[in-house]
Structures are given as structure tokens and as C-alpha cells.
C-alpha angles and dihedrals in degrees: 000000000000132000110252110239097199116091091184126088132011104310130125125249088235122046136168112251097244088059101044092104096036093106130226127339117254117255119219147126125285092236091061091065096047129101091220141357116289112276135211125228131237123291107226138118119260118246131198112290117272129175088220093059131062117271112247126224114204131167090260090057091065118084124219087258091057098253129133111256098222097174092074100043120165132182139225122231103210136101105267132189131215088264092064092061123085118245128214108284097021118138122206120198128199107245103192146019131036088319096057111143097023112133143199130192114212120242122191089224087068089068126240109320133191110207122224130236098259088063127078120213121218119185111198117222102246092208091060107028145019115248091215091048091053092047093052090046086057088062096053125115088241091056094049093050088053088050093050093051099042097042094055104112137137110281119358116013118243149153124206133216094264091052092050089049090056093050108129111240133183116219132187127195118304089250093056091044090055091048091052090045094049090050093051094042091054089057090046089053092050093049087049090055091050091049092051090054091049091052088049090054092049092047089051094052093045091052090047091051091055089056098039095052124056116256117252108289094018132097103203125064123232091234122044134172111256096249092056100046092104096036092107130231125334116252113249115213143146117279087234090071097057098069147322122308130212140153137231120243144197116304117186109259089226090070091062124101129188091217126047115249138159094282098040105037105143131080115249116228126193128175090354098300130103110249095206089239135102135217146140131247119162088200096057101029116125134184130240115276093052119125115216125204124198113238093187136024106023092022118216093008105152126201129183108220118217099190137034114287145172117240123207141171116014099344118139113210121203117194098197120210121240092273093070131066110222096221090049090052091049092052094043092052092046090057093050123095112219127203103241121220103244102192109108115330111009110254147163115220133204093243090049098050094042090062095055111111114226129177117241130189125201117296094255091058092044088055093049090053093044091050092050093049092042090057090056090045089057090053090049091049092048090049091049091050090051090053094049094046091051089049090053092046091051091048092054093047091048093053091055095043091060126058119252103211120206120252094264092054094055 
């Protein structure tokens, strides 16, 4: 590739050598490159997944990366025709709500899918444009700026089929499209390989945890390190006996800062997750070695904290005694299924969780299990970082492979 020197006209910053003298890209409307006018999906409620019913594709079934989320499949119980099913190369776009503009390109490997009414299908004309090229164009900065402007309406944001058909696009020759599509697809394939490895690591950890921790109602695990095979049964006791319990509270939002400074040195945690903000509250300041459990949001999610922090909202804080390894406690709680209070907003309360009976071995065995699982966690974290780094790299390449027209050219 070479950097395009010209700043005039519709040409990308980054171009493959064989196309450096190919001239400007063609400007047109998205509808000019489609085999048919944008179509709406079926208006029907989703039902529990059944292999005897069509699989339903809704906005919520599309990930932020534009993939089909297959582990939460649902079905639709209506009479459908062949027209309701997606075909290879079809692209669906969310037309309303917070996800407006998000797109998914159908793959045969995702199985037969019927798309829902809050999605709009576009079918690229293969003689004019590459479907993969168009789908990547629909992730560009230029596209998202257009979505933001055109979806700004009173009430819920949205863009209809006619508006998507009038979206201004910039198209090179079919050969250059295919070259760009091939480049970006190779990155997508590499990301998919890394994701598959990540899922394998997660499955390995999950399987290992099922063996390293006793099954419900039992006090001895199926798998034990050799030095502990004759150590006897684990002691079953309520969580409330392994340390002190407390909860986070409300801290004025004005006390928060995006960056750490002398007056706001501690990370703020709410519902188990890091907020990416800092603050200070003497009332809700806790030391490292505590384990937090989310009482709302991702209910029951436990995290061992390795530094001082402030806890807010419905965050349960456990300060374990010296007989409990924090990371072991984190993993043990995360492997436990809690009965959730269903009145009003689903929540897990401190009195409720403190009564749960959990089996504990001696500290030395806890630490051995914690070290084993921590090593897998490090691999999972490293794999996640590789995936995120490659996504950022692809995003940077993508922005250079498509022209960025000036305001007057849009």
C-alpha cells in the first residue's frame, strides 16, 4: 500500500499500489447499488428457541462487532415465506432505538434466519458492489456521523428505509472493492480465530472449576491436587462466618473525576464493575484484599480487589478473615448460583448472600486452587487484549481505506 498524496477529490489516504492511479471513487446513493429497495422484517414476538420453528434475528441478537449472538437464539412462531429469510450477502441495519445504524452481514454458517421488523434489509447488487465492502463502509466514521445526524429526531431516534437508500456512498471499481474487502476480511478471520481460542480458554476454566469445587450438596471436589487428596472434607459454613460484610453507598457524582488526582485517588466501583472514574469517600473506602459482589446488574458477580477502592450503589463488600484467600473466594462465589429476589428490581442483598453455605478447604488448598485459576485468568486477559488491539488496528486501517469527504462534499 502507499499513502495517497492528493488531498483533493474522493480518494482514500491508504491505497493498494495497483490502484494508486485509478482516480477518484464514484459518488452515488446507497440505493443505486442495491438489487432491490430496502425491506423491513416481520413484526412478530419472539418465542423460546425451537428447532421446529424459524430462528429469529432481532437487534439484540447482533453484537457491537456486527456478529450474530448465537448463544441466545430465539424463534418466531408465524408462517414465513422464502422472502422472509436472509440470503448470503444480505445486510440488515437497525432502524430505531439506541442501536440505530448497527449492521450485520448474513453468513450461511449462522444458519437460516428470519429478520425482525426493527431491522431493514439491504441486498447489494453483486454486479456493482461487493457486499463485504458495503458492510465495512457501514462501520466507517463517515457513516456513523451520517447516522447521528439523520437519526436525531424528537423521541426515539430512527432512520427509515428511504433514508438509508439515500445515504451518500463512495465506490471504487469492483476490483478495488474486492481488494479492500479481502484485506478487511482477513483481519476479521484472524479476530474470529482469536475469539475461538478465547472461548476455548473460558470453557476450559469452567470445566476445571466444576471439578475443583464440590458439587452442590457435597463437601469434596472431584479433582484434587495430589498433596491434598487425604486432607479430608471441606468445611461447609455460611458466607457470613468467613469475614465482615458491608455495602457501598451513594457518593455525590460531583465528587467523581475521570482522572486520578490527589483529592480523588481511588477507583470507584458500582455493581461490580469499574466505572473508569476516581473519587474519595471515607465512609465507603475499603482496603485491598476485599471481595465485592454485585447486588444489581450482573447479579452475584464477584471480584477480588487488589488495591484500595470506593464502593457505591448496590455493591456488597466482603472483608475475609485470614483463613480465606480472596481470589479463591471470588472464584467460589462466581461458581455459585444464587436465588434472586424477584420482587421489584432483581437484586442480591447482603443478608441474603451472607446466609449462603459454601464449602471451604484449608487456606493452603484454597491458595493452590486460586493460583491455578489465576494462571488461566491471565491467559484469558492476554487473549482479550490481543483481540481488542486487533480491533483497534482494523478500525485504524478501515478509516484510511475509505475516503473522508469534506463537509461540503457530503
